[in-house]
C-alpha positions in Angstrom: 0.0 0.0 0.0 1.0 3.6 0.1 -0.3 7.1 0.4 -4.0 7.6 1.2 -4.1 11.4 1.0 -2.0 14.4 0.3 -3.3 17.7 1.6 -2.4 21.3 2.3 -3.0 21.9 6.0 -2.9 25.0 8.1 -1.0 25.4 11.4 -3.8 23.9 13.4 -3.9 20.8 11.1 -7.1 21.8 9.4 -7.2 20.7 5.7 -7.2 23.6 3.3 -7.3 21.5 0.1 -6.5 17.9 -0.7 -5.6 15.9 -3.8 -8.6 14.4 -5.6 -7.6 11.1 -7.1 -5.9 7.9 -6.3 -2.7 8.8 -4.6 -1.7 5.1 -4.9 -0.8 6.0 -8.5 2.3 7.6 -7.1 3.5 4.6 -5.1 5.9 3.1 -7.7 7.5 6.4 -8.5 8.0 7.3 -4.9 9.4 3.8 -4.1 12.2 4.5 -6.7 13.4 7.5 -4.7 16.3 6.9 -2.4 18.2 9.0 0.2 21.2 9.0 -2.1 19.2 10.9 -4.8 16.8 12.9 -2.7 16.7 15.6 0.0 12.9 15.4 0.5 11.0 12.8 -1.4 12.9 9.8 0.0 11.6 10.6 3.4 7.9 10.4 2.5 6.7 7.5 4.7 4.1 5.4 2.9 2.9 4.0 6.2 3.1 7.1 8.5 2.5 10.8 8.0 5.1 13.1 6.6 4.9 16.9 6.8 6.8 19.5 4.8 7.0 23.2 5.6 7.2 26.4 3.6 11.0 26.5 3.7 11.3 23.0 2.3 9.2 23.7 -0.7 12.0 24.9 -3.0 14.0 21.6 -2.8 10.7 19.6 -2.7 9.4 21.2 -5.9 12.7 20.6 -7.7 12.6 16.9 -6.8 8.9 16.8 -7.6 9.4 18.1 -11.1 11.9 15.3 -11.8 9.5 12.7 -10.3 6.6 14.0 -12.4 8.6 13.3 -15.6 8.6 9.6 -14.5 4.9 9.3 -13.9 3.1 6.9 -16.2 -0.5 7.1 -17.0 -3.1 9.8 -17.0 -4.2 9.2 -13.4 -0.7 9.4 -12.0 0.1 12.5 -14.0 -3.1 14.2 -12.8 -2.3 13.4 -9.2 1.3 14.6 -9.7 0.1 17.9 -11.0 -2.3 18.3 -8.0 0.5 17.6 -5.5 2.7 20.2 -7.3 -0.1 22.7 -7.1 -0.5 22.2 -3.4 3.3 22.5 -2.9 3.3 25.8 -4.8 0.6 27.1 -2.6 2.5 25.9 0.5 5.6 27.8 -0.8 3.8 31.2 -0.9 1.1 30.9 1.9 2.4 31.4 5.4 1.6 28.8 8.1 0.7 26.1 5.7 2.2 22.6 5.4 2.1 19.9 2.8 1.1 16.7 4.5 1.3 13.2 3.2 -0.9 10.7 5.1 0.4 7.2 5.0 -1.5 4.0 4.9 
């Protein structure tokens, strides 16, 4: 299994917006990421929650762009774009966090 939800949350943990679609479509692409080739994505826990803050969005978005190029299929690509959009909001909106909810 893998991710069950990706959301932009505020500082109280309230969900501002979440990805609509099957986030399991990202599982194989994220599984290929390792600590040797990643500063952020390798640490997304498919079984626990992972939270990124505004300061981490620069490196996150760089890595996400590379990951998006590896996504196969319309569903995975659509989910990838939605995650990117949430990350871009997180980068510019104070007191927001990009949260990956694991299985």
